[in-house]
C-alpha positions as CSV (number, residue, x, y, z in Angstrom):
1,M,3.4,-4.8,-32.9
2,K,0.8,-7.6,-32.4
3,Y,-0.8,-8.3,-29.1
4,I,-1.7,-12.0,-28.4
5,I,-4.4,-12.6,-25.9
6,L,-4.0,-15.9,-24.1
7,D,-7.3,-17.5,-23.1
8,T,-7.7,-19.4,-19.8
9,N,-8.0,-22.8,-21.5
10,F,-5.0,-22.1,-23.7
11,L,-2.9,-21.5,-20.6
12,L,-3.7,-25.0,-19.4
13,I,-2.1,-26.6,-22.5
14,P,1.5,-27.0,-21.0
15,A,0.2,-29.1,-18.2
16,Q,-2.4,-31.0,-20.2
17,F,-0.4,-31.8,-23.3
18,N,3.2,-31.0,-22.4
19,V,3.5,-28.3,-25.1
20,D,5.6,-25.2,-24.5
21,I,3.2,-22.6,-25.7
22,F,5.8,-19.8,-25.4
23,T,8.4,-21.5,-27.6
24,E,5.6,-22.5,-30.0
25,I,4.3,-18.9,-30.3
26,D,7.9,-17.7,-30.9
27,R,8.2,-20.3,-33.7
28,L,4.8,-19.4,-35.2
29,V,4.7,-15.6,-35.0
30,Q,7.2,-13.9,-37.3
31,E,6.6,-10.3,-36.2
32,P,7.1,-8.4,-33.0
33,Y,4.4,-9.3,-30.4
34,E,3.5,-9.0,-26.8
35,L,1.6,-11.6,-24.8
36,C,-1.3,-10.5,-22.7
37,I,-4.3,-11.7,-20.8
38,I,-7.6,-10.2,-19.8
39,D,-7.5,-9.5,-16.1
40,S,-10.4,-11.8,-15.4
41,T,-8.3,-14.7,-16.7
42,I,-6.4,-14.5,-13.4
43,D,-9.7,-14.8,-11.6
44,E,-10.6,-17.9,-13.6
45,L,-7.2,-19.5,-12.9
46,N,-7.4,-18.7,-9.2
47,S,-10.9,-20.2,-9.1
48,L,-9.6,-23.4,-10.7
49,T,-6.8,-23.6,-8.0
50,E,-9.4,-23.3,-5.3
51,K,-12.3,-25.5,-6.7
52,E,-10.5,-28.2,-8.6
53,S,-8.1,-30.9,-7.5
54,G,-5.6,-33.2,-9.2
55,K,-4.4,-32.4,-12.7
56,D,-6.8,-29.5,-13.3
57,K,-5.6,-27.7,-10.1
58,R,-1.9,-28.4,-11.1
59,A,-2.5,-27.1,-14.6
60,A,-4.0,-23.8,-13.2
61,V,-1.1,-23.4,-10.7
62,L,1.4,-23.9,-13.5
63,A,-0.4,-21.4,-15.7
64,L,-0.3,-18.8,-12.9
65,Q,3.4,-19.4,-12.4
66,M,4.2,-19.1,-16.1
67,L,2.3,-15.8,-16.4
68,E,4.3,-14.4,-13.6
69,K,7.6,-15.8,-14.9
70,K,7.0,-14.5,-18.5
71,K,5.7,-11.2,-17.2
72,V,2.6,-11.4,-19.4
73,K,0.8,-8.1,-19.7
74,H,-2.6,-7.8,-17.9
75,L,-5.3,-5.9,-19.9
76,K,-7.6,-4.1,-17.5
77,T,-11.3,-4.5,-18.2
78,E,-14.7,-4.1,-16.7
79,K,-14.9,-7.1,-14.4
80,H,-18.7,-7.5,-14.5
81,L,-18.5,-8.9,-18.1
82,N,-17.9,-12.4,-19.2
83,T,-14.2,-13.1,-20.0
84,D,-14.9,-14.4,-23.5
85,K,-17.0,-11.3,-24.3
86,L,-14.1,-9.1,-23.0
87,I,-11.7,-11.0,-25.3
88,V,-13.9,-10.6,-28.3
89,E,-14.3,-6.9,-27.7
90,R,-10.6,-6.3,-27.3
91,A,-9.6,-8.6,-30.2
92,K,-11.7,-6.7,-32.8
93,S,-8.7,-4.3,-33.2
94,P,-6.5,-5.5,-36.1
95,D,-3.5,-5.4,-33.7
96,F,-4.7,-8.4,-31.7
97,M,-4.6,-12.2,-32.1
98,V,-6.2,-14.7,-29.7
99,A,-4.8,-18.0,-28.5
100,T,-7.6,-20.2,-27.5
101,Q,-9.0,-23.8,-27.6
102,D,-12.6,-22.8,-26.7
103,K,-14.8,-23.9,-29.7
104,E,-17.5,-21.2,-29.2
105,L,-15.0,-18.4,-28.7
106,K,-13.1,-19.5,-31.8
107,R,-16.4,-19.4,-33.8
108,I,-17.2,-15.9,-32.7
109,L,-13.7,-14.7,-33.3
110,K,-13.6,-16.1,-36.8
111,E,-16.9,-14.3,-37.5
112,N,-15.1,-11.1,-36.5
113,N,-12.1,-11.9,-38.6
114,V,-9.8,-12.2,-35.6
115,Q,-6.6,-14.2,-36.2
116,L,-6.4,-17.3,-34.0
117,I,-3.6,-19.4,-32.6
118,V,-4.7,-23.0,-31.7
119,L,-3.3,-26.3,-30.6
120,R,-3.2,-29.0,-33.4
121,Q,-2.8,-32.7,-32.9
122,K,-2.1,-32.1,-29.2
123,S,1.5,-31.4,-30.2
124,H,2.1,-28.0,-31.8
125,L,0.5,-24.6,-32.3
126,T,-0.8,-23.2,-35.6
127,F,-2.9,-20.4,-36.9
128,G,-6.6,-21.3,-36.8
């Protein structure tokens, strides 16, 4: 079983680009998997709903609703660390993939041979 960690910015894709990330992951990943998030991702999304307005706020609200509807697993972590660092540490296990659009995070994950799922051409997901 693979575990796919969804990064905060990846969860904003449905509202920003009208791409169903869940259907796309189903299409892309041909083995059993479980979607999960780092617990501080919820904190980041909640912060966006409080601090942002307009489309960014709507994207964060939609992301929180999707996480609840899809019953995405929450990975407990030490909250005092940066979310990206937590993702990198957890994803070093060969059982994990990461879905992200963050350029710096992608670079670090590639250096650690972590398999990535990314948005291509603002229309579909692919392995990065």
